[in-house]
C-alpha positions as MATLAB code, in Angstrom:
seq = 'QVQLVESGGGLVQPGGSLRLSCVASGMIFKNTVLEWYRQAPGKQREWVARITSRNNTDVAWFVKGRFTISRDNIKNTVYLQMNSLEPEDTAVYYCYGYGGGGTTWGQGTQVTVSS';
ca = [
      18.950   -6.286   12.535;
      16.061   -5.106   10.123;
      16.230   -1.441    9.550;
      14.694    1.100    7.260;
      16.304    4.737    7.150;
      14.389    7.554    5.304;
      15.986   10.760    3.963;
      15.095   13.497    1.505;
      12.347   15.508    3.474;
      12.522   19.207    3.886;
      10.751   22.564    3.345;
       9.419   23.088   -0.344;
       7.053   25.713   -1.875;
       3.767   24.642   -3.090;
       3.971   23.252   -6.704;
       7.644   21.959   -5.951;
       9.088   18.565   -5.916;
      10.865   16.422   -3.393;
      12.275   12.772   -3.692;
      12.220   10.659   -0.566;
      14.557    7.593   -0.036;
      14.363    4.709    2.156;
      17.402    2.499    2.608;
      16.922   -1.007    3.946;
      19.224   -3.414    5.714;
      18.710   -6.762    7.558;
      16.218   -8.085    5.128;
      16.103   -9.786    1.684;
      15.091   -6.555   -0.207;
      14.240   -7.979   -3.521;
      11.541  -10.143   -1.701;
      10.105   -7.055    0.312;
       7.060   -5.170   -0.168;
       7.705   -1.619    0.631;
       5.186    1.127    1.346;
       5.105    4.686    2.144;
       2.791    6.190    4.821;
       2.328    9.797    6.055;
       1.102   11.434    9.206;
       0.140   14.945    9.518;
      -0.359   16.814   12.935;
      -3.396   15.767   14.665;
      -4.291   13.128   12.005;
      -3.918    9.538   11.749;
      -1.244    7.913    9.765;
      -2.536    7.118    6.199;
      -1.115    4.899    3.537;
       0.526    6.616    0.409;
       1.961    4.137   -1.902;
       3.099    0.546   -2.336;
       5.663   -1.405   -4.476;
       5.793   -5.138   -4.529;
       8.661   -7.431   -5.014;
       7.530   -7.681   -8.784;
       7.510   -3.832   -9.137;
       3.534   -3.681   -9.103;
       2.822   -0.372   -7.764;
      -0.199    1.530   -6.288;
      -0.876    4.979   -4.972;
      -3.500    6.524   -2.936;
      -6.138    8.440   -4.878;
      -5.056   11.860   -3.286;
      -1.595   11.684   -4.676;
      -2.417    9.781   -7.939;
      -0.689   11.615  -10.846;
       1.599   13.579   -8.513;
       3.498   10.732   -6.648;
       5.384    7.822   -8.017;
       7.134    4.972   -6.033;
      10.047    2.967   -7.311;
      12.781    0.678   -6.039;
      16.353   -0.106   -6.752;
      17.222   -3.607   -5.700;
      20.889   -3.055   -6.037;
      20.983   -0.055   -3.765;
      18.206   -1.762   -1.409;
      16.354    1.644   -1.733;
      12.847    2.645   -2.406;
      11.975    6.058   -3.585;
       8.906    8.398   -3.442;
       9.100   11.061   -6.054;
       6.604   13.794   -5.196;
       5.719   16.374   -7.664;
       3.097   19.280   -7.566;
       3.331   19.355   -3.892;
       0.405   20.966   -1.969;
       0.302   22.365    1.621;
      -1.919   19.342    2.448;
       1.050   16.964    1.852;
       2.807   18.263    4.966;
       3.394   15.422    7.111;
       5.964   13.016    8.404;
       6.599   10.304    5.699;
       7.240    6.929    6.873;
       8.769    3.712    5.038;
       7.393    0.362    5.895;
       8.656   -2.857    4.640;
       7.593   -6.522    4.969;
       7.783   -9.884    3.556;
      11.596  -10.153    3.027;
      12.409  -11.753    6.466;
      11.430   -8.936    8.590;
       8.830   -6.230    9.169;
       9.749   -2.776   10.215;
       8.928    0.968   10.120;
      11.442    3.631    9.441;
      11.796    6.603   11.650;
      10.215    9.165    9.305;
      11.147   12.207    7.420;
       9.480   15.592    7.719;
       8.047   17.123    4.594;
       6.606   20.813    4.905;
       4.953   22.482    1.981;
       4.713   26.126    2.452;
       5.289   29.390    0.922;
];
């Protein structure tokens, strides 16, 4: 069974940092493209970052310079390092994977940026 499980969300003050993790199972992880999306209350889900099987990365313009995506093919885990967090980053963050024998979404992890 293809599965993605996120963790690492929580409450953080503006300017703070969090690192999200997403552990994959049931897929050939090293061949999988992994992405992070987020959805704020009342808004559509939006793409945040991508890392390919060759470790090519890309992030959305609104998090460029603040967020970094990385992967560990030994641990079957993709990370989203989020620095200089702003209240506008408050959302449920989802992991999405495809290309490694399966396509699936994680259940999401809540990130709240507030003083």
